[in-house]
N, C-alpha and C positions, 0 to 999 in steps of 0.2 A: 558470625560471618567469617569466612576463611580469609587468609592473607591474600590468596589469589583474587578473590572477589573484591577485596578492598583496593588492591592494586588497579584492577580494571575500572572501578568506580572513580578513582582519582584521575586516571588517564582519560576516560571517555565520558564520564557522567556529566560534568558541567557543560561540555560542548553539546551533548545530546539534549539536555534539558533546555539550553538556550535556543537551539534550533526548533525544538518542539514548541516552546513558548511563542516564538515568532510565528510559526505556522498556525497555532491555535488563535492568536490575535487576528491574523489575516482572515481566517475562515469565519470566526465569530463576527468580525466586522462586516464581512461580505454577506453573512446571513441576515444580520440586522438591516443592512441596506436593502437586501432583497425583500424583506418584509415591509420596509418603509415605502419602497417604490412599486409595490404591487407586482412582484415578480411572477405572480400567477398567470399574467398575460402570456408569458413565454411558454408556459405549459400548454395553453390552448393553441398557440402557433405551432408547436412541435407535436401536438396531439398526444402528449404524455398523459393527459387526464381525460381521454375520451370516455364517453359513457358506455356501459355494457361490458360483458365479459371479454369480447373481442378487443375493445378499446383498452381495457385493463391490461390484457396481455401485450397488446401492441405497444403501449406506452413503456412498459418495463423492458421489453425486448429492445426497443429503439434506444432507450437510455443505456442499457447494458452494452449495446454495440457501439454507440457513440462514446460512452465512457471508456470502453476497451480501446478504441482507436486513439482517444485522448491520452491514455496511459502509455500506449504503444509508441507514441512520438515524444514521450518524456513528461507528460503532465502528471502532477502528483496524485497518486491513488487516494490519499487522504481527502483531497478535495472532492473526488468522485464519491467517496463514502459519505461525506458531509451532505452533499446535495442530493444524493440518492435518498437518504432518510428525510431530508427537507421536503422532497417531492412526494415520497410514497409512505412515510412513516418508518418507525424504527425497524420492525421485523422484516417487512418487505424490502425496505431500503438496504438493509444489511445483505440480504440475498442478492439483490440486483448489483450492489457494489462489489461483492465478492465475485460474481459472475463477470463483471466488467474487468476487474483486475486479472482474472484468469484469461479472458479473451486477449487483453493487452500482452500478457506474458507469452501466450502461444503465438501471437502475431509477431512480436519482436524476435522470439526464438526461431520461428520458422523462416522469417525474412533473412536473418543473419546466417542461418544454416544454408539457405539457398544461395545467398550472395555473400559468401564467406570473405572473399577478398576485400570487397567494399566495407564490410563490417569490421574486419581487422584494421583497415586503414582508419576508420572512424574512431575506434576505441583505443588505438595505439597511444600509449603514454597517459591514458586516462584511467585505466583499470589496473590495479596492483593486486593480483590474485594468483596464487600458485595453481595453475590449471591442472597439473597432475594430481595435486591433493584434492581439488574440487571433483575431479573425475572419480577418485576413489571414495569420496564421501559426498556424493551429490545431494543427498537428503539433508545431512547435518549442516553442511556449509550453506546450503540454500536457505535452510530454516534460520540460521544466524543472520544472514544478510537481510532477510525480510523482517525479522523481529526488531532490528535496530533502525531507528529513523535517521539513517546516515547513508551517504552514497546515492547513486542514481538507479532507480528502477529500470530505466531504459538501458543504461550501460550494462547492468547485470544480465538482462535478457539477451542483449546482443553478444556479450562475452560468452554466455552459456551456449548459445547457438553456434557461434563461430568456433568455439572450442569443442563442439560435439559432446557437451556434458550429457550424460544419460537423461533422457527426457522424463522418464517415470520418476526418478528420484528428485530431479530438479523441480518438476511440477508439484509433486506431493509435498516436498519441503517448503516450497514457496507458498502454496495455498494455505498450508497450516500456519506458516509464519505471517501470512496476511491477516488471519482471523482477529488477533487482538486489536490491532489498530483499526481494522475495518469496523469492529464493534464499537470502539471508542469514538471514532469520528461519526459513525451513524448515530450513536447516542447523542453526540453533541449537536449534529444537524437537526435531529428531531426535537431536541430540547430548545434550540433557538427558534424553531418554527412555531412551537406551541407556547413559547414564552416561559419555559420552566427553568428557573435559575438552579434549582436543585439538580436537575438532570445535567445541566452544563457543568456544574461543580463536580458532580459524580464522574462525568466523562474525563475531566481534567485529572482527577485523582487516579482513575483507571489508566490514563495515559502514562502517568508516572510509574504506576505498577508495571505496565507493559514494557517500559524502558528497562526497569530493574530486572524483569524476567529475561529480556533479551541479553542484558549484560551477564546475568547468571549463567545462561546457556553458553554464551561466548567464553566466559571464564572456565566453565567446566570442560569445554572441548578444545580450548586453546592449546593446552599442553600436548594433547594427542595430535592436533593438527601441526604444531611446530615440529614434533618428532618425525612426522611423515615428510 
Protein backbone atom coordinates (compact mmCIF):
# COMPACT_ATOMS: atom_id res chain seq x y z
CA UNK A 1 0.00 0.00 0.00
CA UNK A 2 1.45 3.38 -1.02
CA UNK A 3 2.35 6.15 1.41
CA UNK A 4 -0.30 8.31 -0.20
CA UNK A 5 -3.00 5.73 0.48
CA UNK A 6 -1.81 5.26 4.07
CA UNK A 7 -1.99 9.01 4.63
CA UNK A 8 -5.55 9.17 3.32
CA UNK A 9 -6.56 6.19 5.47
CA UNK A 10 -5.23 7.85 8.61
CA UNK A 11 -6.95 11.13 7.79
CA UNK A 12 -10.36 9.93 6.63
CA UNK A 13 -10.73 6.21 7.30
CA UNK A 14 -11.86 6.23 10.97
CA UNK A 15 -14.41 9.01 10.42
CA UNK A 16 -15.91 7.29 7.36
CA UNK A 17 -16.12 3.93 9.10
CA UNK A 18 -17.82 5.50 12.13
CA UNK A 19 -20.40 7.29 10.00
CA UNK A 20 -20.99 4.13 8.03
CA UNK A 21 -21.44 2.06 11.19
CA UNK A 22 -24.05 4.51 12.53
CA UNK A 23 -25.92 4.46 9.21
CA UNK A 24 -25.89 0.66 9.07
CA UNK A 25 -27.20 0.32 12.64
CA UNK A 26 -30.04 2.76 11.96
CA UNK A 27 -31.11 1.05 8.74
CA UNK A 28 -30.84 -2.51 10.06
CA UNK A 29 -32.83 -1.46 13.14
CA UNK A 30 -35.47 0.15 10.94
CA UNK A 31 -35.65 -2.99 8.81
CA UNK A 32 -36.21 -5.29 11.78
CA UNK A 33 -38.88 -2.91 13.12
CA UNK A 34 -40.56 -2.95 9.72
CA UNK A 35 -40.64 -6.74 9.78
CA UNK A 36 -41.94 -6.80 13.35
CA UNK A 37 -44.78 -4.32 12.77
CA UNK A 38 -46.00 -5.77 9.46
CA UNK A 39 -44.73 -2.98 7.23
CA UNK A 40 -46.29 -4.79 4.27
CA UNK A 41 -49.52 -2.88 4.94
CA UNK A 42 -47.82 0.26 3.67
CA UNK A 43 -47.06 -1.55 0.42
CA UNK A 44 -50.76 -2.15 -0.14
CA UNK A 45 -51.59 1.46 0.71
CA UNK A 46 -49.04 2.84 -1.77
CA UNK A 47 -49.93 0.13 -4.30
CA UNK A 48 -46.25 -0.89 -4.54
CA UNK A 49 -47.20 -4.54 -4.56
CA UNK A 50 -50.20 -4.51 -6.89
CA UNK A 51 -50.88 -7.69 -8.77
CA UNK A 52 -50.21 -8.17 -12.47
CA UNK A 53 -47.65 -6.75 -14.86
CA UNK A 54 -49.11 -3.25 -14.75
CA UNK A 55 -49.05 -3.23 -10.95
CA UNK A 56 -45.48 -4.58 -10.92
CA UNK A 57 -44.33 -1.71 -13.14
CA UNK A 58 -46.49 0.87 -11.39
CA UNK A 59 -45.07 0.00 -7.98
CA UNK A 60 -41.45 0.25 -9.02
CA UNK A 61 -41.94 3.47 -10.99
CA UNK A 62 -43.80 5.00 -8.05
CA UNK A 63 -41.05 4.01 -5.62
CA UNK A 64 -38.32 5.32 -7.95
CA UNK A 65 -40.08 8.69 -8.29
CA UNK A 66 -40.81 9.01 -4.57
CA UNK A 67 -37.29 7.85 -3.72
CA UNK A 68 -35.86 10.33 -6.21
CA UNK A 69 -37.78 13.20 -4.66
CA UNK A 70 -36.67 12.02 -1.21
CA UNK A 71 -33.00 12.12 -2.20
CA UNK A 72 -33.52 15.40 -4.06
CA UNK A 73 -34.49 17.13 -0.80
CA UNK A 74 -31.56 15.62 1.10
CA UNK A 75 -32.73 12.15 2.13
CA UNK A 76 -29.98 9.50 2.28
CA UNK A 77 -29.81 7.42 -0.88
CA UNK A 78 -28.54 4.50 1.23
CA UNK A 79 -31.95 4.35 2.92
CA UNK A 80 -33.66 4.34 -0.49
CA UNK A 81 -31.45 1.43 -1.59
CA UNK A 82 -32.12 -0.48 1.64
CA UNK A 83 -35.91 -0.25 1.40
CA UNK A 84 -36.06 -0.68 -2.37
CA UNK A 85 -34.52 -4.13 -1.88
CA UNK A 86 -36.66 -4.70 1.21
CA UNK A 87 -39.76 -4.15 -0.93
CA UNK A 88 -38.74 -5.66 -4.27
CA UNK A 89 -35.84 -8.03 -3.65
CA UNK A 90 -32.15 -7.63 -4.36
CA UNK A 91 -31.91 -7.43 -8.16
CA UNK A 92 -35.05 -5.38 -8.82
CA UNK A 93 -34.48 -3.25 -5.73
CA UNK A 94 -30.97 -2.38 -6.90
CA UNK A 95 -32.26 -1.15 -10.27
CA UNK A 96 -35.10 0.82 -8.67
CA UNK A 97 -32.75 2.40 -6.12
CA UNK A 98 -30.21 3.40 -8.77
CA UNK A 99 -33.00 4.94 -10.83
CA UNK A 100 -34.24 6.84 -7.76
CA UNK A 101 -30.77 8.22 -7.03
CA UNK A 102 -30.44 9.29 -10.66
CA UNK A 103 -33.82 11.04 -10.57
CA UNK A 104 -32.81 12.84 -7.38
CA UNK A 105 -29.53 13.90 -8.94
CA UNK A 106 -31.18 15.32 -12.07
CA UNK A 107 -33.89 17.05 -10.01
CA UNK A 108 -31.38 18.77 -7.72
CA UNK A 109 -29.04 19.69 -10.56
CA UNK A 110 -31.84 21.03 -12.75
CA UNK A 111 -33.47 23.04 -9.96
CA UNK A 112 -30.22 24.67 -8.90
CA UNK A 113 -29.29 25.39 -12.53
CA UNK A 114 -32.61 27.16 -13.10
CA UNK A 115 -32.65 28.96 -9.74
CA UNK A 116 -28.94 29.60 -9.46
CA UNK A 117 -29.10 32.61 -7.18
CA UNK A 118 -31.24 30.82 -4.59
CA UNK A 119 -29.06 27.70 -4.82
CA UNK A 120 -25.86 29.71 -4.33
CA UNK A 121 -27.39 31.39 -1.30
CA UNK A 122 -28.34 28.01 0.19
CA UNK A 123 -24.97 26.30 -0.34
CA UNK A 124 -22.78 29.30 0.50
CA UNK A 125 -20.39 28.37 3.30
CA UNK A 126 -21.49 24.71 3.21
CA UNK A 127 -19.59 23.43 0.19
CA UNK A 128 -15.80 23.55 0.01
CA UNK A 129 -14.95 22.53 -3.53
CA UNK A 130 -12.77 24.10 -6.22
CA UNK A 131 -15.38 24.70 -8.90
CA UNK A 132 -12.85 25.33 -11.66
CA UNK A 133 -11.16 22.02 -10.91
CA UNK A 134 -14.54 20.27 -10.83
CA UNK A 135 -15.46 21.77 -14.19
CA UNK A 136 -12.23 20.44 -15.71
CA UNK A 137 -12.64 17.00 -14.13
CA UNK A 138 -16.42 16.54 -13.81
CA UNK A 139 -16.32 12.75 -14.12
CA UNK A 140 -13.38 12.05 -11.78
CA UNK A 141 -14.36 14.45 -9.01
CA UNK A 142 -18.02 13.40 -9.15
CA UNK A 143 -16.98 9.75 -8.93
CA UNK A 144 -14.89 10.48 -5.82
CA UNK A 145 -17.71 12.43 -4.17
CA UNK A 146 -20.16 9.55 -4.65
CA UNK A 147 -17.84 6.72 -3.64
CA UNK A 148 -17.17 8.20 -0.21
CA UNK A 149 -19.99 8.16 2.38
CA UNK A 150 -19.19 11.72 3.38
CA UNK A 151 -20.77 15.07 2.68
CA UNK A 152 -24.28 15.75 1.40
CA UNK A 153 -25.78 14.32 -1.76
CA UNK A 154 -28.15 17.31 -1.86
CA UNK A 155 -25.37 19.90 -1.56
CA UNK A 156 -23.27 18.17 -4.22
CA UNK A 157 -26.19 18.22 -6.68
CA UNK A 158 -27.02 21.86 -5.94
CA UNK A 159 -23.39 22.93 -6.16
CA UNK A 160 -22.93 21.16 -9.50
CA UNK A 161 -26.04 22.77 -11.00
CA UNK A 162 -25.29 26.24 -9.65
CA UNK A 163 -21.71 26.06 -10.93
CA UNK A 164 -22.83 24.67 -14.32
CA UNK A 165 -20.60 21.62 -14.02
CA UNK A 166 -20.90 19.71 -17.33
CA UNK A 167 -23.93 17.48 -16.91
CA UNK A 168 -22.67 14.49 -18.90
CA UNK A 169 -19.50 14.04 -16.83
CA UNK A 170 -21.26 14.85 -13.57
CA UNK A 171 -24.08 12.40 -14.26
CA UNK A 172 -21.82 9.58 -15.50
CA UNK A 173 -19.34 9.91 -12.63
CA UNK A 174 -22.13 10.17 -10.06
CA UNK A 175 -24.10 7.15 -11.28
CA UNK A 176 -20.96 5.02 -11.49
CA UNK A 177 -20.04 6.16 -7.99
CA UNK A 178 -23.53 5.35 -6.73
CA UNK A 179 -23.29 1.69 -7.78
CA UNK A 180 -21.13 0.22 -4.95
CA UNK A 181 -23.15 1.63 -2.06
CA UNK A 182 -26.45 1.02 -3.86
CA UNK A 183 -25.48 -2.64 -4.19
CA UNK A 184 -24.26 -2.84 -0.58
CA UNK A 185 -27.43 -1.39 0.95
CA UNK A 186 -29.69 -3.28 -1.43
CA UNK A 187 -27.99 -6.48 -0.31
CA UNK A 188 -28.47 -5.43 3.30
CA UNK A 189 -32.15 -4.54 2.88
CA UNK A 190 -32.91 -7.79 1.11
CA UNK A 191 -31.00 -9.74 3.76
CA UNK A 192 -32.90 -8.14 6.64
CA UNK A 193 -36.23 -8.80 4.93
CA UNK A 194 -35.57 -12.51 4.39
CA UNK A 195 -33.75 -12.93 7.70
CA UNK A 196 -30.39 -13.83 6.15
CA UNK A 197 -27.63 -13.00 8.61
CA UNK A 198 -25.01 -14.11 6.11
CA UNK A 199 -26.31 -11.60 3.58
CA UNK A 200 -26.23 -8.78 6.12
CA UNK A 201 -22.68 -9.66 7.20
CA UNK A 202 -21.61 -9.81 3.54
CA UNK A 203 -23.14 -6.40 2.88
CA UNK A 204 -21.23 -4.90 5.84
CA UNK A 205 -17.97 -6.40 4.56
CA UNK A 206 -18.65 -5.02 1.08
CA UNK A 207 -19.43 -1.62 2.60
CA UNK A 208 -15.94 -1.53 4.12
CA UNK A 209 -14.52 -2.56 0.74
CA UNK A 210 -16.48 0.24 -0.97
CA UNK A 211 -15.04 2.80 1.47
CA UNK A 212 -11.51 1.54 0.81
CA UNK A 213 -12.17 1.71 -2.93
CA UNK A 214 -13.35 5.30 -2.59
CA UNK A 215 -10.28 6.24 -0.55
CA UNK A 216 -8.03 4.56 -3.12
CA UNK A 217 -9.61 6.55 -5.97
CA UNK A 218 -9.33 9.73 -3.90
CA UNK A 219 -5.68 9.07 -3.07
CA UNK A 220 -4.90 8.36 -6.71
CA UNK A 221 -6.46 11.56 -8.03
CA UNK A 222 -5.72 13.90 -5.12
CA UNK A 223 -2.27 14.91 -6.30
CA UNK A 224 -3.52 15.74 -9.80
CA UNK A 225 -6.47 17.68 -8.42
CA UNK A 226 -4.23 19.65 -6.04
CA UNK A 227 -1.89 20.52 -8.88
CA UNK A 228 -4.85 21.88 -10.86
